[in-house]
C-alpha positions as CSV (number, residue, x, y, z in Angstrom):
1,M,23.8,29.0,-5.3
2,R,24.3,31.6,-2.6
3,S,27.5,31.5,-0.7
4,R,27.2,29.8,2.8
5,N,29.2,30.3,5.8
6,T,30.6,27.0,6.5
7,D,33.3,28.1,9.0
8,A,32.5,26.7,12.2
9,S,34.6,29.2,13.8
10,K,32.8,32.1,12.7
11,P,30.0,33.6,14.9
12,P,26.6,31.9,14.3
13,R,24.1,33.7,11.9
14,S,20.5,33.9,13.2
15,R,17.8,34.0,10.5
16,T,15.4,36.9,10.5
17,C,12.8,38.3,8.1
18,H,13.5,41.3,6.2
19,R,10.5,42.7,4.8
20,L,11.7,45.5,2.6
21,G,8.8,46.0,0.2
22,S,9.4,43.6,-2.8
23,G,10.1,40.1,-2.0
24,R,8.0,37.5,-0.5
25,R,8.5,37.3,3.3
26,A,12.3,37.9,3.1
27,R,14.6,35.5,4.1
28,G,17.5,37.5,4.8
29,R,20.3,36.4,7.4
30,T,21.9,38.6,10.0
31,A,25.0,38.0,11.6
32,T,25.3,37.8,15.3
33,D,28.2,38.7,17.7
34,S,29.2,36.4,20.7
35,T,26.5,38.0,22.8
36,G,23.6,37.2,20.3
37,G,23.3,40.8,19.3
38,P,23.4,41.9,15.5
39,M,26.6,42.5,13.8
40,A,27.3,44.6,10.9
41,P,27.5,42.2,7.5
42,Q,31.0,41.7,6.6
43,R,32.3,41.8,3.1
44,N,35.4,40.5,1.4
45,A,37.5,42.9,-0.4
46,G,37.2,42.0,-4.1
47,A,34.3,39.7,-3.5
48,N,33.2,38.4,-6.8
49,A,29.7,38.4,-8.2
50,E,28.6,35.1,-6.8
51,A,29.2,36.6,-3.3
52,E,25.9,37.2,-1.4
53,L,27.3,40.8,-0.2
54,P,29.6,41.7,-3.3
55,E,31.7,44.7,-2.9
56,Y,30.8,46.7,-5.8
57,A,27.8,46.9,-8.3
58,G,29.5,48.5,-11.6
59,H,31.5,51.6,-10.3
60,Y,29.5,51.7,-7.0
61,R,30.7,50.6,-3.6
62,L,28.2,48.8,-1.8
63,D,28.6,50.0,1.9
64,S,25.8,48.3,3.7
65,P,22.5,46.3,2.9
66,L,19.4,48.2,3.7
67,G,17.0,45.1,3.6
68,S,16.7,41.8,1.7
69,G,13.7,40.3,-0.2
70,G,13.0,37.0,-2.2
71,M,14.7,38.2,-5.2
72,G,17.5,40.5,-4.3
73,V,19.2,42.7,-1.8
74,V,19.1,46.6,-1.4
75,H,22.3,48.3,-0.5
76,L,23.4,51.6,0.5
77,A,26.0,52.5,-2.0
78,R,28.3,55.5,-2.7
79,S,29.3,56.7,-6.1
80,T,32.9,58.0,-6.9
81,S,31.9,61.7,-6.1
82,G,30.3,60.4,-2.9
83,L,26.5,60.4,-3.7
84,R,24.4,58.3,-1.6
85,L,22.5,55.7,-3.6
86,A,20.3,52.7,-3.1
87,V,21.4,49.7,-5.2
88,K,19.4,46.6,-5.8
89,V,21.4,43.7,-6.5
90,V,19.7,40.2,-7.7
91,H,20.4,37.3,-6.0
92,A,22.9,35.2,-7.7
93,E,20.3,32.1,-8.5
94,F,17.8,34.4,-10.2
95,A,20.6,36.0,-12.3
96,R,21.0,32.8,-14.0
97,D,17.3,32.6,-14.8
98,P,16.4,34.0,-18.2
99,E,12.8,34.7,-17.5
100,F,14.0,36.6,-14.5
101,R,16.3,38.6,-16.3
102,G,13.6,39.6,-18.7
103,R,11.7,41.1,-16.0
104,F,14.2,42.8,-14.5
105,R,15.2,44.4,-17.7
106,Q,11.4,45.5,-17.9
107,E,11.6,47.0,-14.3
108,V,14.8,49.1,-15.3
109,R,13.1,50.2,-18.5
110,A,9.9,51.3,-16.6
111,A,11.8,52.9,-13.8
112,R,14.0,54.7,-16.4
113,K,11.0,56.3,-18.2
114,V,9.6,57.9,-15.0
115,S,10.9,61.3,-13.7
116,G,9.1,63.5,-11.4
117,A,9.1,65.0,-7.8
118,F,7.5,62.1,-6.4
119,T,9.4,59.5,-7.6
120,A,12.9,57.9,-6.9
121,P,15.0,58.6,-10.1
122,V,17.3,55.8,-11.4
123,V,21.0,57.0,-11.5
124,D,22.4,53.9,-13.5
125,A,21.6,50.1,-14.0
126,D,23.0,47.2,-15.7
127,P,20.5,44.3,-16.3
128,E,23.0,42.4,-18.4
129,A,25.8,42.2,-15.5
130,E,26.6,39.0,-14.0
131,R,24.4,40.0,-11.1
132,P,21.9,42.5,-12.5
133,W,21.6,45.8,-10.6
134,M,19.9,49.0,-10.5
135,A,20.8,52.2,-8.5
136,T,18.6,55.0,-7.6
137,L,19.1,58.1,-5.3
138,F,18.9,57.3,-1.6
139,I,15.8,58.9,-0.1
140,P,16.1,58.8,3.6
141,G,12.8,58.0,5.2
142,P,10.4,55.0,6.4
143,T,7.7,53.6,4.2
144,L,4.3,54.6,4.7
145,A,3.5,51.2,6.2
146,E,6.2,51.7,8.8
147,H,5.1,55.2,9.6
148,V,1.6,54.1,10.3
149,K,2.7,51.1,12.1
150,R,4.8,53.2,14.5
151,N,2.9,56.4,14.8
152,G,-0.7,55.5,13.9
153,P,-3.0,56.9,11.2
154,M,-2.1,60.4,9.6
155,D,-4.1,63.4,10.3
156,S,-6.3,65.1,7.8
157,A,-3.8,67.7,6.6
158,Q,-1.0,65.0,6.0
159,L,-3.6,62.8,4.1
160,R,-4.4,65.7,1.8
161,R,-0.5,66.2,1.3
162,L,-0.1,62.3,0.7
163,T,-3.0,62.3,-1.7
164,A,-1.8,65.2,-3.6
165,G,1.9,63.7,-4.0
166,L,0.8,60.3,-4.9
167,A,-1.8,61.6,-7.5
168,E,1.4,63.9,-9.1
169,A,3.6,60.6,-9.0
170,L,0.7,58.7,-10.8
171,R,0.5,61.3,-13.2
172,D,4.4,61.2,-14.1
173,I,4.1,57.3,-14.1
174,H,1.1,57.1,-16.4
175,R,2.2,60.0,-19.0
176,V,5.1,57.6,-20.1
177,G,2.8,54.6,-20.7
178,V,3.6,52.8,-17.5
179,V,1.2,50.9,-15.2
180,H,2.7,50.5,-11.8
181,R,0.3,47.8,-10.7
182,D,1.7,47.3,-7.1
183,L,1.1,50.7,-5.3
184,K,0.8,49.7,-1.8
185,P,1.9,51.5,1.5
186,S,5.4,49.6,1.7
187,N,6.2,51.2,-1.9
188,V,5.6,54.5,-0.7
189,L,8.7,56.5,0.8
190,L,7.8,59.5,3.2
191,A,10.5,62.2,2.5
192,E,10.1,65.5,4.2
193,D,9.2,67.1,0.8
194,G,6.5,64.5,0.2
195,P,5.9,60.8,-0.7
196,K,8.1,59.2,-3.1
197,V,6.6,56.0,-5.2
198,I,9.2,53.3,-5.7
199,D,9.5,49.7,-6.9
200,F,8.6,49.3,-10.5
201,G,9.2,45.3,-10.4
202,I,5.8,44.6,-11.7
203,S,5.1,47.7,-13.7
204,R,4.3,47.2,-17.4
205,P,3.7,49.3,-20.5
206,K,-0.1,49.5,-21.1
207,D,0.2,47.4,-24.0
208,S,2.3,44.6,-22.8
209,E,0.9,41.1,-21.8
210,L,4.1,40.0,-20.3
211,R,3.5,37.9,-17.0
212,T,-0.4,38.1,-17.1
213,E,-0.5,34.3,-17.8
214,T,-3.4,32.3,-16.6
215,G,-3.0,31.1,-13.1
216,K,-0.9,33.9,-11.9
217,L,-2.1,36.9,-9.7
218,I,0.3,40.0,-10.0
219,G,0.1,42.3,-7.3
220,T,-0.7,42.5,-3.5
221,P,-4.5,41.5,-3.0
222,P,-5.7,44.2,-0.5
223,F,-4.4,47.0,-3.1
224,M,-5.3,45.4,-6.3
225,A,-8.4,46.5,-8.4
226,P,-11.2,44.3,-9.5
227,E,-10.1,44.2,-13.0
228,Q,-6.7,42.6,-11.7
229,F,-8.4,39.7,-10.5
230,R,-11.2,39.5,-13.3
231,R,-9.6,40.8,-16.4
232,P,-5.7,40.8,-15.8
233,R,-4.9,41.3,-19.4
234,E,-6.9,44.3,-19.5
235,V,-5.3,46.3,-16.4
236,G,-4.8,49.9,-17.3
237,P,-3.9,53.0,-15.4
238,S,-7.0,53.3,-13.6
239,A,-6.1,50.0,-11.6
240,D,-3.4,52.4,-9.6
241,I,-6.1,54.9,-8.7
242,F,-8.0,51.9,-7.2
243,A,-4.7,51.1,-5.2
244,L,-4.3,54.7,-4.3
245,G,-7.8,54.8,-2.7
246,S,-6.8,51.4,-0.8
247,V,-3.5,53.0,0.2
248,L,-5.3,56.4,1.6
249,V,-7.8,54.2,3.6
250,H,-4.6,52.4,5.2
251,A,-3.0,55.9,5.8
252,A,-6.1,57.2,7.5
253,T,-7.2,54.1,9.6
254,G,-4.3,51.8,9.8
255,R,-6.0,49.0,7.9
256,G,-7.5,48.6,4.2
257,P,-10.9,49.1,2.8
258,F,-11.3,45.4,2.5
259,D,-10.0,43.5,5.4
260,S,-9.8,39.7,6.0
261,E,-7.3,37.2,7.3
262,S,-7.7,35.3,3.9
263,P,-6.5,36.8,0.6
264,Y,-9.1,34.8,-1.4
265,V,-11.7,36.6,0.8
266,V,-10.1,39.9,0.2
267,A,-10.2,39.3,-3.4
268,Y,-14.0,38.7,-3.3
269,Q,-14.3,41.6,-1.2
270,V,-12.6,43.8,-3.7
271,V,-14.8,42.6,-6.7
272,H,-18.1,42.5,-5.0
273,D,-18.4,44.7,-1.7
274,E,-18.4,48.3,-0.9
275,P,-15.2,49.4,0.8
276,D,-15.1,50.2,4.7
277,L,-14.4,53.8,4.8
278,T,-15.0,54.0,8.6
279,G,-12.3,56.6,10.0
280,V,-11.5,58.3,6.8
281,P,-11.7,62.1,7.3
282,D,-15.2,63.4,5.9
283,D,-13.3,66.1,3.8
284,L,-11.4,63.1,1.9
285,A,-14.0,60.2,2.1
286,P,-15.9,61.3,-1.2
287,L,-12.8,61.3,-3.2
288,V,-11.4,58.0,-1.9
289,R,-14.8,56.5,-2.6
290,R,-14.5,57.6,-6.2
291,C,-11.0,55.9,-6.5
292,L,-12.4,52.7,-5.2
293,A,-15.2,52.5,-8.0
294,K,-15.4,48.9,-9.2
295,E,-15.5,50.1,-12.8
296,P,-12.4,51.6,-14.2
297,D,-14.2,54.4,-16.0
298,D,-15.8,55.6,-12.9
299,R,-12.5,56.5,-11.2
300,P,-10.9,59.9,-11.6
301,S,-7.5,60.6,-13.4
302,P,-4.4,61.9,-11.4
303,D,-5.2,65.2,-13.1
304,E,-8.7,65.2,-11.9
305,L,-7.3,64.3,-8.5
306,M,-4.8,67.2,-8.8
307,R,-7.4,69.7,-9.6
308,E,-9.5,68.7,-6.5
309,L,-6.4,69.1,-4.3
310,R,-5.1,72.5,-5.3
311,S,-5.6,74.0,-1.8
312,V,-2.9,71.7,-0.6
313,A,-0.1,73.4,-2.6
314,A,-0.1,76.5,-0.4
315,S,1.4,74.2,2.4
316,Y,4.1,72.8,0.5
317,D,6.8,75.3,1.4
318,T,5.9,76.1,4.9
319,R,5.6,72.6,6.7
320,A,7.6,69.3,6.6
321,F,5.6,66.5,5.2
322,I,6.1,64.4,8.3
323,P,7.6,66.8,10.9
324,A,8.7,64.1,13.2
325,Q,10.9,62.4,10.3
326,R,14.2,63.8,11.1
327,T,17.6,62.4,10.9
328,G,19.6,61.0,14.0
329,T,22.3,62.9,15.8
330,D,24.8,61.0,13.7
331,G,23.1,62.2,10.5
332,S,21.7,58.8,9.5
333,P,18.0,58.7,9.2
334,H,15.9,56.8,12.0
335,A,15.2,53.3,11.5
336,Y,11.6,52.0,11.7
337,P,12.2,48.4,12.6
338,G,9.0,46.4,11.7
339,T,7.7,43.4,13.5
340,G,4.7,41.1,13.2
341,P,2.3,40.7,10.2
342,D,2.7,42.2,6.9
343,P,1.3,45.7,7.3
344,D,0.3,45.7,3.6
345,S,-1.9,42.7,3.8
346,G,-2.6,42.5,7.5
347,T,-2.1,38.8,7.7
348,G,1.3,38.2,6.3
349,P,1.9,37.0,2.6
350,G,-0.6,35.3,1.0
351,P,-1.0,33.2,-2.2
352,A,-0.9,36.2,-4.6
353,D,1.3,38.4,-2.3
354,S,3.9,40.0,-4.4
355,G,5.3,42.2,-1.6
356,T,5.7,42.7,2.0
357,G,6.1,45.5,4.5
358,P,9.0,47.0,6.5
359,D,11.8,44.7,6.9
360,S,12.8,43.8,10.4
361,G,15.4,46.2,11.8
362,S,17.2,46.9,8.6
363,G,16.5,50.6,8.6
364,P,14.3,52.7,6.3
365,R,13.5,52.3,2.6
366,S,15.4,54.3,0.4
367,G,15.1,53.1,-3.1
368,P,14.0,50.2,-5.0
369,G,13.0,47.2,-3.2
370,P,14.1,43.7,-4.1
371,D,12.1,42.4,-7.0
372,R,9.0,40.4,-5.9
373,G,8.4,39.1,-9.5
374,H,7.6,35.4,-8.5
375,D,4.9,33.2,-9.8
376,S,1.7,32.7,-7.5
377,P,-0.6,29.9,-7.4
378,P,-4.0,30.4,-8.9
379,G,-6.1,33.0,-7.3
380,P,-9.7,32.9,-6.1
381,E,-12.3,33.1,-8.7
382,P,-14.1,36.1,-7.6
383,E,-17.0,36.2,-10.3
384,R,-20.5,35.2,-9.0
385,G,-22.1,32.5,-10.9
């Protein structure tokens, strides 16, 4: 069990939702001071692995939580050399679940395989620890979901930069035989030099059948490809291209190409309906439409996308990706607190929801999100007849 605060003399703890990408609607807890305002989480020196806020993960001191999800907590941490890291630590109860440990091992293996300019590199990990953990470089900046919610849709130039960066990230992911399977706005960090794809919690090798059992939907419905609903055991790299198309529509319009309050209706739309590209710039709409083709073979590869976007490269060295993205006066990145519905789904977590949008007031994303590898109730049957 998680440790609980049972001392009546301590300040009350208010419940708040942390939506840092990868869990269900997070059930984190934020301490409050005597005025009801937020208080920095306290750590006990020498806290053991069962503590909800342990002092160390391996050799890394955990300074403060960045956000919490259903499966774990992401902490800002420092190495002995002072390097800033984002460390995901699994909740104690899931650390005792052999199936979950297997999922976490897979996440670590997938993340370690991938390297590139537009992904967050893994620095260290220990999936066999009493509390499994994984450390990546800390990347200051909000998620795409947070940025769009706070600033509105991106302009055409930013969209092309976003497309080029994500295409390169998917090339690097796919070339090592990994399929991400959950590319969405809350799994894209916006750094000044371009987007960074994070969170490999449900990624898997192309030849793996792990966690594609009947009755389980793995992914986030508005960003899932038709084959993820119809043939989940046959999901390949092109499913990530479909997700890319949906992410680009969200970045351009603030909504997805398939929009409904019901995840079941969204699933039906993904399989049968044409995407709504209203608001997508004319110069980008044809490429996005190709990404959203119903048949995997009709979608472009990352290399094809990169060839079409070569003109973007000239702007990389002269402009910040998101000019407004600067650190605060204290040197810390600006926080993008999120409130309201899940920006990835438009309606909050649904039956197949595998992740969520920005966390509520916990600051920017900066590394792996807490694993969202949970089972879901059976999803809709999108097939006609």
